[in-house]
N, C-alpha and C positions, 0 to 999 in steps of 0.2 A: 502493499500499501503506500502510497506516496506520501510523503512529509507535509506538504502542503494541502491544505483542505481549502475550499473556494470560499471566502467571506465569510470569516467567525462571526464576525460582528461589521456591521457598516459605519455605524455611529458610536464608536467606543467612547467613553468619557475621559475626560484630561486626565483623571488621576489614575486608569486604568493603564493607560497607555504609559506613563512615566512609571508606575508600578511594574510593569511585565517587561520593562525595556533590560536588555543583557547588558553583560559588561561591557562588550564589544560597540555598542550603542553609546555606550558613557565614553568609550576610548574613542570613536570615531569621532563623536562631539568635541571632546576635549582637544584632538588634533586639528579638527576645523577651527575652533574659537583660538587655537593659539597660531594658526598659520598667517592670519592677518599682519598681527603685531611682529611675527617672527620675521617674515618678507618687508616688513616698512623697514625694521633696523639693521635688515640686510642690505637694502637698497640704501639706507641712508650710509651705510659705512661704504658701499661701494661708489657709490655719486652722491657725498655729502652736500646739504642743502644750503649750508652755512648760515641758517636762521638762528641758531642758538637755542639754549634753555627755553626759553620764553616762546619759541615758535615752533619748536618740535614736540614738546610735551602736549599741548591739546590736541594736535595731530594724533598722538600716540593713544590719547585716550577715547578718541574719537574711532580708531583704529579697533582697539580694546573692545569697545561698546559694539561695534558692528560686528566684529568677530566672536563676541560672547553669543551674540543673537543668531549669528548663521550656525554658528557649532551648537546652539540648543535647536534650531530646525532641524537641523541635521539629525542630531540624536531623535530627536518626536518622530521626523520622518521614518528612520530606518524601524521604530518600534511599532508603527500604526499601519506600516506596509505588512507586518505579519498579521495584525487584525483582520486585513483586507483579505490574506491569503496570497498577495504578490509573492513573498518570499517563504524561506521554509519556517514554519511555526508548530511544529509538533510538539516543545516546551509549552508554549502558549496554550496551546489547546488543553494540553491536561492540565495546567494553571487553572484556565477557566473552568474545565470541569469542576476540578476539586472546591473552588470557590463557590460556583453557584449550588453545588449540589450539598455544601455545607449550609448555605442559607436555606434552601429547602429544608434541611433537617431542623435546623432553628425556626423554620415558619417565617422568615422576613422575607420582604419586595426584593426579588431578583435584582433588581436595578436600581435600590434606594427609594426614597420617597422624595417627591417634590412640592413645592408651593404653589408650584403655575398650575394654570387651571390644562384639562385636557387639550384644548385647543393649541393654547400657548406652547405646551409640550408637543405638539405635533407640528409647530413653526419651527421651533428648535431644532426638532429630528429631521425635517426636510431641509432646513438650511445647513445642517451639518453632514449630513448625507455624502460621503466620499469627499468631504473637503480637505482630508490629508493628501490625496491627489492632487490638489491643487495649492499647496503648501507652497509652494515656491511663487505662484501668483498673488493670493494674498493669506496670510495665515489666519486660521477659521478652527476654533477648537471648541469642542462640545463641553461644556459645563453644566449642563442640564441633564437631573437624571430623570429619566423617561422610560417605558417598556416598548418603545418603537425601533427595535435595533435589527428588524429583518430576518431575523433568525427564528427557530421552531424551539421553543423552548422545553418541548415535551421531553426532550432526550435528560435534562436534567432531575425530572421529577420520576422517569425510569429508573434512573442511575440511583436515584435517592432511596425509591422503593427497593431496588434492589440490596443496596448496601443495609439497609435497615433490616430486610428478611435476612439476611446473612447475618446478623448482628444478634438477630432473635432466634434464630435455630442455632447458632454458635454460642449462645448464653447457655441453652438447655443441659 
């Protein structure tokens, strides 16, 4: 069986995307963030601007902010692509199954609770659908808890039933 499953979630919440990130995502994000300032320092060494401390420091701060933003977006993009099933996502599917089955066992809502009306949850859902694909155009994150993720949640309930049955029969 392939380790990539199509569209685990089409609209993952911001916290889940960050929580499910891998070490390699952090490493690539950090390297991307550091690349801008590193190249700026290298360029200044190869071809000095002679602006002095007062002129170079603000440019380095701006380069650092742009680098950090780019690094975070690269980190987020790598993680969210696994939710969409664009890259290998076996680990994320297992984590998702464990997390959701535990929520079913505790009788909690799968995707959290929201203070928004169902209509506004739908608006937020439609606005954030596949937003990660267009992250390079406009960063758009899903900060809203809603149940409109485009997946069949029956698999979580079935797995929870199997686990509870196994616990019950194993306890006798």
